[in-house]
N, C-alpha and C positions, 0 to 999 in steps of 0.2 A: 504494500500499500504506500509505503514511503516513496518507493521509486516512481509509482504511478503519479503521486502528488507532485514530485519534482518534474516529471515529464510534462504534466499538465501546466505547471507554472512556467516552464521553458517554451511553451508552444508559441511559435511566431504569430504576431497579430494577423498577418495576412493569410494564414493557413486556412484552406477550405475545409473545415471540420465536417461539413456535410458529406463530403466524399468518403471520409473515413467511417462515418456512420453507415453509409450506404454499403460499403464493403463489408462491414461486420454483419449488417442485417442480411445481406445477400447470402453469405456463407452460412449463417445460422439457419436461414430458411431452407437452404439445400440440405443441410444435415437433418433438420427436423422432417422435411418432406420425404427424404429417402427412408428414414426410420419409420415414419408414420404409415407408409403404404406397404411396409414389408409383411408378406404372408409367410408364415413358417409351416412347412408340412413335412412329409416323409416320402422318400421314393420307394421302389419296389423292394429294395434291400433293407429298408427300415432306417436308412440314414436321413438326417435332418436336411432339408433343402429350403430355399427361400426364393420368392418371386414377388413381382409387383402386383398389388391389389387393384391397380387402375382398371384392368380389364373387366372387373366385377363392379366397378363404382362409376357407371357412365354419368350418373347425376353430378359427379365431382369434375367432369371435364372442363367446364367454364372456370372453375377455381384454379386450374393450372395456368390461366392467363396471369394470375398473380404469383403462383408458386414457381413458375419457370423464370428464375432470376438470373440466369447466366448472362442475359443482355445487360443487366445492371452491373454485373461483375466486369464485363468488357468495357462498359461505358466509363466506370470509375477507373479501370485500368488505363484506358486511353488518357484520361485526365492526369492521373499520377505519372504516367510515362512521359507525357509532354512537359509536366512541371519539373521532373527530375532531370530530363534532358536539357531543357533550357537553362536550368541552374548550373549544371556542369559546364555547359558551353560558355556561360557567362564568366566562369573561372578559367577559361582557356582550354577546357577539355575537348575531347572528340567522341565520335561514335563508338569507337573501340573501347575507350575507358568507360563509357556508359554501359555498353553491353556486359562488360567484365563485372562492373559494379552490380548490375541487376542480377547476374547469375548467382551471387552469394545468397540473396534472399529466396530465390526460386529453386535452384538446383540442389542446394545442400540439404534442405528438408526432404526433398524428393529422393535424394540418394539414400538418406537415412531409412526411408520407408522401404525402398527397394532392397537394400542390403539386409535389413531385418527379416523381410518376408522371404527373401532368397535363403537366408541361413535357416529359417524355420522350415522351409520346404526341403532343404537338403537333409536336415535332421529327420523329418518325416519320412523321407525316401529311404534313408539308411535304416530306419526302424521298420521298413516293410510296407509303407503306405502305397496305395495305388497311384501311379503318376497321373492318371486321368482325374482322380479325385483331388490330387494336389493342385493341378491346373485350375480346376473348378473354383477352389477356394482362393487361389492366387488371383484368378481373373476377377472374382467378385470384390476382393479387397482392393484391386487397382482400377476399378471403374472410374474413380475421380481423375485418373491420369489421362483419360480420354479428352477431357476439357482442357487439361494442362497442355496437351499437344497443340491445340489451336492457340492458346494464350502465349506459349513460348514462341510460336511462329509469328504472332503479332508483335511480341517484344523485339524479335530479330529484325522485323521490317519496320519498326518504329522510326529509326533515323531517315530512311528514304520516304516513308509515307508521311512523316511529319513535314519534310521538305516539300512534298507534293501538296500537302494541305496548306502550307504557307503560300504556295503559288496559286492554287486553284480553289481552295476553300471547301465550301459545302458541295461543290460540284463532284468532289471525290466520292463521298458516301452515296450520293444520288447515282453516280455511275455504277458503283458496286451493287446497289440495289437492282439496277437494271440488269446487271450480269447475273445476279441471283435469280431474277425472273427468267432469263434464258435457260439457266440450269433447271428451274422448275419445269419448264416446257419439255426439257429432255427427260426428266423423271416421269412425266405424265404420258408423253407420246413417243419417247425415244429419240436418239440413243441415251440410255440412262447414264452413260459415262459423262455426258455433258453436264451432269449435276454434281460431279465429284468436286469441283472447284468451289462449290458453295460452302464446304466445310471450312474454307479459309475466307472467301469473299464475304460471306454472311456476317461472321464475327468481326472482320476488318471494318465493315460498314459502320457497325456500332462503335468500335474502337475509334474510328475517325471522328464520330460525334463527341467523344471524350476530348479529342484535340480541340474541337470547336468550343466546347464548354470551357476548357482551360484558357483559350484566348479571350473569351467573353469575360472571364474572371480577372484576367491579367490586366485588362483595361489599357489606357493610353500609355502607361510606362513601358509597355512591350514594343520593341522596334517593329514597325509595320512595313509591308509591301504595299504597292498600289492595290486598291480594291479591298482594303482590310475588312470592310463590313461583311463581305461575302464569306469570310472564313470564321466568323464569330457566331456562336449558337444563340438564337434569341432566347432569353431566359425570363421574360416578363410573365406576369400572371396570365395575360392574354395569349402569349405563346404557349403556355402550359395547357390552356383550355383547348387551343387548336390541335396541339399534339395528341391530347387525350381523346378528343372527339374524332379526329382523323384517324388515329390508330384503331379505336374501337370499331368505327365504321368500316375500315378496310378489312379488319379481321372477320367481322360479321359476313361481309361479302365473300371472302375467300373460303370461309368454313361452312357457313349456313347455305349459301347459294353456290359456292365454288366447290372444288374437289378436295380441299384439305381437311384433315381431321380437326375436330374442335379441340382435342387435347393437345397441349404444347409439350407434354412429356411423353416418353416412350410408353406405348400401350402394347402388351403382349399380343402377338398374332395380327396386328394391324399392318396392312401393306405399306402405308405411307406413314412417315414419321416427320413431324415438323422440325425437330431438333437435329436430326441426323440424316442428311445435312440440314442446316438452317433453311427454311423456306420463306417465301414472301409473307406467309401468314405469321411466322414467328417474328419477322422484322416489323409487321404491323403491330404485334403486341409490344415489341420493344419501343415503338413510337408512343403507344398509349402509356407504357410505363414511364417513359421520359416525361410526358405531360404530367403525370401524377407526381413524379419526383420534383418537377419545377413548381407545382402548386403547394407541395408540402414543405418547400425549402425554408420559407420564413419561419414558421413555427419550430421547425427542427433546429435552425440556427440559434433561435432564442433559447431553446432547451440546452444546446451545447455550450452556451456561455457559462452555464453553471458548472461548478468544479466536479461534482460527483458523477453526473452523466458523462462528462468528457473523459474522466478517468476510466470509467467502464469501457468506453469506446477505445481508448488507448490500450487497455489490457487485452481486449479481444484482438485487436489488430496486431499486437506483439506476437500472437501465436495463431493467426487466422488461417494461414496455409497448413499448419500442423493440424488444426481441427478439421479442415477439409480433407487432407490426405488420409487421416486415421479414423474417420467416423464409421466407415464400413468395416474396418478391422475390428473396431469396438463391437459391432454387431456379431461378427463371427466369433469373437472371444466369448460374448455373453451366450450366444446359442450353444457353443461348445460346452460351457461351463454348466448351463442348466440341463443340457442333455446328459452330461456326465453323471450328475446327481439325480437323474430321473425326474426332474420337475419342469421340463420344457413344454409349455402349453402349445397345442397346434389347433386352435379353433378355426372353423371355416370362416372365410372372409365375409364381412358385412353381417355377421350374426352378433347377437347381444354379447356373447362371450368374447368375440374378437374386439368389439368396441371397448368392453370393460378392460381388456388386457392392454389397451393403448397406453393408458396412464402409467401403470407400473412398468411397462416395457420401455417407455421413454425415460422414466426416472432411472431405471437400472442402466440403460445405455449411457445416460448422462454421467453416472458414476464411473463407469468403465472408461469413457472418453476423457474424463478429468484426470484419471490415473495415467492414461497414455500421454496426455498433453503435459502433465507434470514431468514425465520422464523424457519426452522427445521435444517438448516446446522450447527448452533453452537453446537447442540447435538453431531454431529460427530466430529467437530473440537475439542471440549473439550475432547472427547473420545480418540482422537488421541494423546493427551498430557498425558493421563493416563498410567502409567506404573507400574504395580504391582511388576515388577521384578527388581527394581532399586537396592535393596540390595540382590536380588536373593536368598530369603530364600527357603530351601528345604522343601517340604511338606511331609505329612504323606500319607499312602496308602489311608486312608479314604478321604483325600482331593483330591487325584487324581481320585478316584472313584467318588466323588461328581462332579468334573469338567466334567468328561466324561458323567455321568448321566445327568447333566444339558444340555450339548450339544445334547445328545440323545433325550431328551424331546423336545427341540427346533426343531431339525431336523424332528422328527416324526410329530410334530404339523404342521409344514410348509408343509410337504409332504401330510398330510391329507387334508389340505386346497387346495393344488394344484390339487389333484386328485378327489376332491368332484365336481361333475358335476355342471356346472354353472346354470342349471335350477332347482337345488334343493332349495326348500323353506328354507331360513335361516334368521330369524329375526335379527340376529347380523351380518349377512354377512358370517360368517364362522361357522362351526360346533362347538357347545359349548365344547365338549370334546377336540377338537384341541386347542381351546382358552385357556382352563384350563391347558392343558399340556404345552403349550407355556409359559404361565405366571409362571407356577411352574419351568420350566427349567430356564427361564430368572431370576427368583428370586433366585435360587440357585447359578447361576453365579454372580449375584449382591452381595450376601452374601460373596462369596469367594473373590471377588474383594476388599471387605471392610476389609478383613483380617480374616474372620471367618474360622476356621480350620487350621490356621497356627501352632498352638500349639498342642501338644499331639500326 
């Protein structure tokens, strides 16, 4: 508490505290959402299994327009990335230094998760566990890494995309939305491969809006190019109402009258999925969420001027990635523990017993996650204090190329893990080539953070 109080007292006057609140709320909602819709059952062999309840809760589909908060995560990510990149460049730094600096907060907690899960998988294999079962558990625990693939790609592209934003402004996200629309046509009428780029373009469109929000917040003190107004996000109450009404209207047209599902989260056995890859319907929801964010901004900022709410937001943000990465591992551990002692409830979804089990289920999961965060959270907290760019040294081309290569290896490895079927026999939980590529990429970024490649 003392440290939180000190951090709150040292908060710069110009910091956009609302962005930190939104990040904390988004991750909290992801965690609670995943936990709440979990259905526990048993397979033919009697082993505990889990799946999403959304397929049996059709009445809840419109609620996913609020529950699908990954657009909020990418929006605030764009804001934060633009803010940190401009600060570093103001001190004389470059894109390479920024990428290396960013990797500390993002890659180190991810490496911890993967190494712990891999070690657990290896032990289970040596004890005679089925490699297919090992993969199933590993796959479930690493579901959060699927979204991290897209976010890390957005981080790598931040320097060139922010430069493009400075030149073309809001035309960039509008163009990306049009590209997503072309991808949607490919998914609906073929070829489906045309939609694969939406995994990147959809989230980049939202990320670019974060740049525009940052420029609107920065105000006249930020050096401008001609046509500055076209790259600032309108943030008035009127703009919030326009975004909210326009987003809701568009999503109703695309889902009720159009071909897209109403649910914005994955529904078992549905042919189309709005989030994988992002569809125009999901981007319409993102626009509506942006409008709601702008409308609630004033009350939220007044709340965050108070010390205790702001300290709470700071505390969550110190370990926010750890919470996100480990929340499904917490579910696996709790299921295993309850199953081992013979007290694992498996009520049918949407029954009175299932709903009654939601409260103790969430409370028990919270306890397990708190323990995991207490163990692994310091890795992220220390990473957040790491700043390679304090003196803002300018790097060589080799250093820049090494940083990009390190990120590319990490992203490729996480992508391979996420796309490998969960029924694939994997003694280590993930394909060995993916594990090797990840360790190589993370190792390069670690060397760069230590100062390797600064000279020459």
